[in-house]
Structures are given as structure tokens and as C-alpha cells.
N, C-alpha and C positions, 0 to 999 in steps of 0.2 A: 505491500501499500504506499503510496508517494504521502508526499509530509504534504501537502495541500487535500489532496482527500482527509488524511485522521485530521487535522484543524475542524473541517467543515462537519466531521464530526461530532466532537469536542463542543464545537458550538451549540450546535444541535442536541445534545446532550444537556450544558449549559443553560439554555432557555426553557427545557423544561422543569430542570430541574428549580430555575431559578420564582417561578410562577410557587414554585410548592413552598417551599421554606418561606416564601413571604408571607402566606394564609398560616404556616403556622406558629411563625413569629408572632404573627395577630390577635392569633387565636386561643391561645395561651394566654397564662393568666401572668402578668409581671412580675412574679415571685414565684415561679411554679415550680416545685423541687427546692430542695434545702442544702442542695450542693455549690453552689456558689456560693463567694462572698465576697464582703463587702472591707475596701480600706476604713482605717479610721484615722482621722489624721487628726494628730496632738503636739503642739507645740510652746513655745514657752514665747511670752512680753518681757523685754528689761527694759532699764533705764537709769543711768546713772545720775544720781544726785550732792551739790554739794552741802551741806550745813556749817556755817557761819559760826564760830566760837567769838573769840574776845573782841571788841570794836565798832567800828560803825559802816561798817561791808553791808551796803545794803542788795549786792548783785545776786548774792546766794540764792538758793534755791528752799521755798514753803516747805518746813518738817511737815505740813500736811499735805499728802499726795492720794492722786487719784489714779490708778492703771486699768486700763479695760484688755479685754480678750478682741477679738473682731465683731463686729454687727453678727448680731444672731449664732456665735458661738458662749460655750459656758466655763464659766474659769469653775478649776479644782484644787488650786493651791496659792498662796500667795505669801508671799520670802523676803528678807532683807539678807543683805550681806555686808558689811562694817568693813570696808576693806582698808582704810588707812584713816591718821587723825594726826594732823602733822602736831608735831613738837614746837612747842613756844615756852622760851627761855627768857623768862622777863629780863630785860635789863637795867642797869641803875638809874634812878628818874636823870635825865636830862635838864640840867639847867639851863638851858638854850630855849626850853620848847616844855614848858611842866605843864599848858594844858594840849598835850597830843592829845588828841579825841581817842585815838587807838590805845593808848597806854591801858594799861590798866591798875583801878583803882579799889578793886579789891584780890584777895590771893587765889580767889578761884570765880566761875559762874556758877558755884553752885556741886561743882564737880568734886572727885577726891582723886580720883588718879593722873587728869589730862593725854588719855592716852583713849583705846576704842573702849576702854568699859564705861567713858561716862557717855557712852552714847545708846541713851535709854529711848523703847521703844513703848508707847504708851497706848497704840491701840497697832493693832493687823487685822481684818475684817473683810468677807466677801457685802457689798451692801447689797441691805435686803431685798430691796426695790428693782434689783438691776441684775442677773445672771450673771452678766460678762464683767462686771467691776467688780475691783477690791479698792480697801480705805488703808491707809498706813497713819501715821500720826510717829513721828522721833525728837527728839529733842537732844542738840550737843550741848552737852554741858562742861566740856571739855575747851583751855586755851585756846590750840588751831581748830582748822575749818577741821571737819570730816567729809571723807567722803563715803558715801553709802550708796550700794545700787541695789533696787528694787526689779522683783523678778513676778512676773504668775506664770504659772501651767493653763494650758487651756487644752480643748478638744472641741472638735468642727459638731456645730447643732447637727449633721446630717453626716451620715456614710456617705464616702464617696460612692460615685455612681456602676453602677454594675446591673449589666442586662437592661440599659436605657432606665434604671430604677436606681432608687436609693431611701433608708428607712433614718427615721428620726433619733438620734439619742437625746435621753429624759436625764435632766437633775431638779432636782426641788428644794426649795426652803425644807428645812426639817422643822423649823420650828412655826408654831402658829402665829397669824397675825405680822407686826413686824418682822420676823426672822429673829429673834434669838428673844434669850431670857435675862429679864435684869434682876437685882438682886438676890441673883442665886444662891442654892448653899453654901457656904466656904467650908472648908474642912483643914484645920489647924493639926497641920502632916508636925510641924517637928521643926530643929530650932536651933541656933550655934552661936552662940553668944549674942551679940546683939541680929542677927540675923535670924528672920524666921521665914521658914518654907510651907508653904499654904497654897490649896487649891481647892479645884472644882471637878467634880466628876460626874457626870449626867447620870450614871445610875442612881444618883441619889436623886431621881427630878422622878423615876422609873417611866412616865411615855416618853422624853425625847430620845429615841432611837429611832434609827431605820426599819420600821416594824418587818418589810416585806421580808422576804426571802429568797428576794430578787436584788439585795441593792447595800450598797455600803456607805459608809461615812464618810464625807470628803469637805475639801473648805473651810477646815477646822479656823475659828479663829477668836479674838479677844479682843475685851477694852476694856482701859483704865481714865478714869479722868486726870492725872495725874502722873510726872513721872517719877516714882521711889519704888517702879516695880518692874525686877526682870523675867522674861520666862525660862525656869531649868525645867520642865518637861512638856509636852504636848503628844499623847502616844494613843491609841485608838484602844479600847474596850466593849466588851459582847464580841466576841471572833469577825471587831470593823464593824460594827453596827451603833458603834455610841464611839465618846470619846470623852479625854480628860485631861487636865491642865495642871500645871503646878507652876510658881511664882516665887521669887525672897526677894524681902523687900532690901532696900539699901543700907540698912543699919540703924535709920535714924527713922523712919517712917510707920507709923501703925500702918495695922493690919486694914485692908481698906475697908470701906460697909458693902460692897457692894463690886461684885466681876460681871462684866459682860462677855456672856462665852456663843460663840457660833458656829452654824453646820449645815450642811444639805447629806442630798443622799444622791447616789449614784444610780440609774437602774447598767442592770448585766445584762441588759435585752435595749435591743432596737424595733422600734416597732412601723409599721403601719396605720396610720388612725394608731385606733386604741387596738390593734391587734398584733402580739411581737412575734419577729420573725426569727431574729436568730440573735445567737447571745454575745456577750463581747469577753470572751475570757479575762478575770483577774486576779491577780494573785497575793497576796502578803509576802513580801522576802525581808529576813528570813521564814517569819511564822506570824499570824499574832499573841504567841504568846509572849511575854515578857521574861520567860527563862529561853526562846529562841533567837532574842535579838541578838542584833552584831553588838559585839563587846567589845570597844576599844582601849585604851589608854593615851591619857592625853601626860607630856611629859613636862614637870618644870620648866617657863619659860613663853618664847615666843607664841604668838598667835599657831595650831597646828588643823590642818586640814585631813579628813580623814573619808572618807569615800562607802559608799555603796551601790553597786551595779544588779539591772536585771539580767539575769542570769549566770552572776557568778558563783552561787550556786548550782542551779541547774540550768545547763546550758541550752537545755529547751527551749529556754527565757530568752533567744535573744531577736524576737522580733518587739519584744516590751519595753514599755517607756515607762518611768518611774517617775509617775505623776501626782502623789500624796506620799507625804515624810511624814514619823518621826522622831520624836530624841526625847532621852534619861538621861541628866547627869546624876549621874550616881556618888561614891566616894567622893568626900571632899566639895561637896556642889559650893557651899560657900565659899573657897578660896576661888572655883571654876566657871566663868564666863561661855554663855554660847554667843557665838558673834553673829550666828546666821546661816542660810543654807545656798546653794545653788543649785540648780537644776540644771541638768548638759545632756541630752534628754532624758540615756538612758541610765543616768549613773544622777546619784544624787548628794552632791559634800557638804561635811559641816564643818562648822568653825569653831574652834573649844580656845581658850585661852586660859592656862591656868597658873597659878598661883598661888597654890597648894606649896606645901615641903615635900609632898608624896604626887606623884605619878596619880591623877585621878582618874576613874574611871568613867563612862560613859557607853550610852546603848542606843541604840536604832538602826530606822528601817525602813521600809519603802513601799509603797502600792506600787505596783506593776500592774499595766494594763496592758493585755495585748493592742497591735497596730491592726489587723486585722481580726472580722469576725469569726464566729466558730459554729458549728451546729454539731451535735442539734443543741436544740434550746437546753439552759441552764436550766 
């Protein structure tokens, strides 16, 4: 058979098959079968800010900041990382310029250390009325300017298109009304000298937990009215369906009268209207239980970075992203500072600064989310 005749036969077969394929595509349901998968797009948002220290510099950034995911997307976690505080060594008074407005007239601005430990995070929480936005309130009490980086982890509101369709990703406010509980139960946990360790655990509330077996707790946040408290623990409870926070006073502040805490629930299924279609595989790494969290040691001295990656303990999780993280300052918490964390995005980096006389122990982990849907439904 000549090449010319072979081409004519193939064209005729193609002309016959094409209309049949078109009919099948039109008549079949958009989500027929469960073998196909959808990509789940996750990303981070970041912003560098400079918080002014001593002096009359009006060009610095505000300590109140709002970050948002793209329109239609959902924020899963918000975090900060104190990168640096400029060291300021006051000079001897200048007799030729005693009225220099940048010359400090007090010992400090209310801080104690004039380094990264004097950057206080008063609030870090998801905006109750906007599922894509996060609020931060920070205060720098050091002499020098502070360099801080703010981050969000975000998930797209719909899966990527497959077979000409996509599905909705659902995140909801856990709390009723404005999205938070105010004046919640305060659990006085521990103390060391003038430092007080206290916190709130949503298990004390009873109701505030992700009640569906298909949900996990995400977007844990907190808010204080003043900068006298620092976070020393933020971690999941009830196998990932609830949360707890712990804080320390600055050594002089009284225990607060109230703590505002925030949270949301993410569905582990994607939807076509009200109908669940596929699962999104999620897993806690190294596990939900405190005893299983990764344990690290922070030596005395300069800030130290510790990391945990999805797939670090289980190589089958190579396609997962570390979207929500938790930490716990264990031994020597009174002299160990949590300076924040950074998403990378399969890896979560944690920063600590230990000023104790011995290595301080910390624990940490992540909620890892698969970047593709899975089947069957969870």
C-alpha cells in the first residue's frame, strides 16, 4: 500500500472516531468516575517591614499590618520572622548639639535587651470577616530599627481544572459570630521567677473544635491589647481538630484579663456545590501527639534555625506542602525566645534564641497538605 493510500484510510477512520468521541464527552457527567485528580495550588505571601527604634524617623513601617492572599483564595497560616535589630550604642552627649532629636533621653524605649527579643508581637490572627486576610500588630521596644518579615500560606479557593472542571476548596470560621472568643478561659500553667507561663486551650471550651471528621484546625491566631506577652507555644489538640496557645509575661506585666484566640477549619474534601467529589490528603508530621513531635535543641548564643520538611520522615510525602505549623518551648522556656518562622513551602523553618545557661529543648511539627487530590473520598 502506498503512503498516499495509508493516509486516506487513517483520515477516514479519524473522521469517524472524532464525532463519536465528541458525543461521549458531551453526554458524560463532568466528574464521571474518580480516577482523575486535580492539582491543589498552594503558595505563600510575604512582606518585609522596618519598625523604627529610637529617634524621630517617620519613614518606617507601621507595626499594624494586613496581608492578604489573592482574591478568592484562603489563608491557612500567618507568621512572622524577626530578622535583625540594629544595635544602638548611645554616644557621649554632644555639647555642640544637646537638642539632637535622635539622641535618647531614656535608657530604653521600654525594652530590656536592645536586640531581637525586644520585638513584641501583640497580635497575629486571621481577619474574621475576610477568609483571605491576616492581621499583625508588632511593637519594637529596642533602640535600633527592627527588620521583620511577615508571611502567609494560602490555598486557592478552587482546584485546578481537570477534564474541563474544577472543585471548591472549603475553609470556614470555627467560631460563631465575629470569628473569635473573647475573655476566654485562662489556664495558669507555670512560672519561673518573675516570668509567668499561661495559656488557653480550646478543649476548655467544649464546643470550639472542628466537629466534622473531615476537618482539621487551621489559621490559629491570637490577640492581646498590649505588648507585654510573647508566644511560647502554639499547637494542635484533639488529633488536629482543636488548638492550644501558651504565652509568657515579660517579667513585669501582670497576667492579662483576656486572650482573644482565632481559628478555622479546612475540609479534607473538595466540592461540586454541596456534593463532595475528591479528597485532599493531609497529615501531621511527625504526628499529632506531643510525644511524636520533632524535638530540637537550641544551644546558648545567637539565634538558631531549626527546620522540618514534609517527606523528612516519610518519602511518600514529597508532593506535600507544610501549610500550618506548631511549636512548643520546653525546657528553659523563660530564657528561650521564639523569633518566628518561615514557610519555604515544603519546609517550615523555626527561629529561636536561647539565653539560658544550658541547651533549651523545643518541639515542632507541621500540617502537610498534598498538592493533588486523591481518591477515594476520605
